[in-house]
VEXZA-575500 format. One record per residue (C-alpha): x, y, z; residue in one letter. Coordinates in steps of 0.02 Angstrom, whole numbers, padded with zeros to 5 digits, always signed. Layout:
XYZA ...
END
This chain:
-00470+00269+02062M -00290+00208+02077Q -00332+00043+01990Y -00432+00124+01851L -00288+00229+01783K -00169+00082+01743P -00312-00015+01662R -00360+00133+01552V -00179+00158+01500I -00155-00028+01464A -00315-00033+01361T -00264+00121+01262L -00092+00047+01229L -00169-00116+01171F -00286-00031+01047F -00150+00086+00985T -00029-00059+00955L -00165-00166+00876N -00218-00027+00757M -00039+00015+00710S -00003-00168+00669L -00160-00179+00563Q -00114-00020+00471A +00061-00087+00437A -00001-00248+00353V -00170-00213+00274P -00153-00352+00145V -00102-00497+00259S -00231-00634+00281G -00340-00760+00191D -00442-00691+00046W -00581-00781-00048L -00576-00717-00227L -00704-00717-00365G -00620-00737-00535V -00709-00722-00703D -00611-00818-00835A -00649-00870-01014P -00700-01044-00953R -00810-00982-00813G -00800-00919-00636K -00691-00987-00497S -00669-00950-00311R -00484-00971-00269P -00411-00930-00099T -00265-00809-00088L -00160-00815+00070I -00041-00669+00098I +00088-00682+00236L +00210-00551+00300E +00371-00650+00331N +00472-00503+00395T +00423-00320+00399P +00384-00268+00221G +00420-00440+00143K +00268-00539+00086F +00237-00711+00011S +00089-00827+00002G -00010-00952-00098S -00155-00962-00219L -00267-01115-00204T -00398-01156-00333G -00480-01302-00424P -00314-01355-00503K -00212-01354-00343G -00101-01235-00246T +00028-01116-00319I +00163-01049-00203A +00198-00863-00220I +00377-00823-00171A +00362-00633-00172T +00212-00518-00162I +00252-00334-00190E +00153-00224-00070V +00145-00034-00077K +00023+00043+00046G -00142-00045+00015N -00099-00108-00159T -00012-00271-00206F +00048-00369-00356R +00127-00536-00390F +00170-00640-00543P +00146-00827-00553F +00160-00966-00682Q +00002-01056-00737M +00016-01221-00832K -00121-01260-00958T -00146-01380-01103A -00086-01239-01216F +00077-01209-01122G +00138-01112-00971T +00087-00932-00952F +00146-00797-00833E +00002-00702-00756L +00010-00553-00641T -00119-00520-00507Y -00138-00339-00452T -00257-00276-00322G -00306-00151-00192K -00368-00177-00014I -00500-00065+00063D -00530-00126+00241Q -00600-00302+00216D -00629-00292+00027T -00503-00335-00108M -00523-00279-00289T -00408-00315-00433G 
END
């Protein structure tokens, strides 16, 4: 019984710490997106990283390459970030906004 108590406490601490870290950064990770655009559908990958507590950046990779995202604004389980997209018609600023619900992103 003496050995069981420290193991139970260690296990509880591990799960508590793990859950608190996940709750603190619900948007961090690699996300496969489905985007419907005027020229068809695409499946870019969005990577969101937490550089320091509360400071996020990342990248968006699609058929035309990778775009670095310097700052991603995160509030709770919502996020937003602007980025520049170059096209044949000029450069446009787009803003992605979204919401995370466990392992699903909508936006």
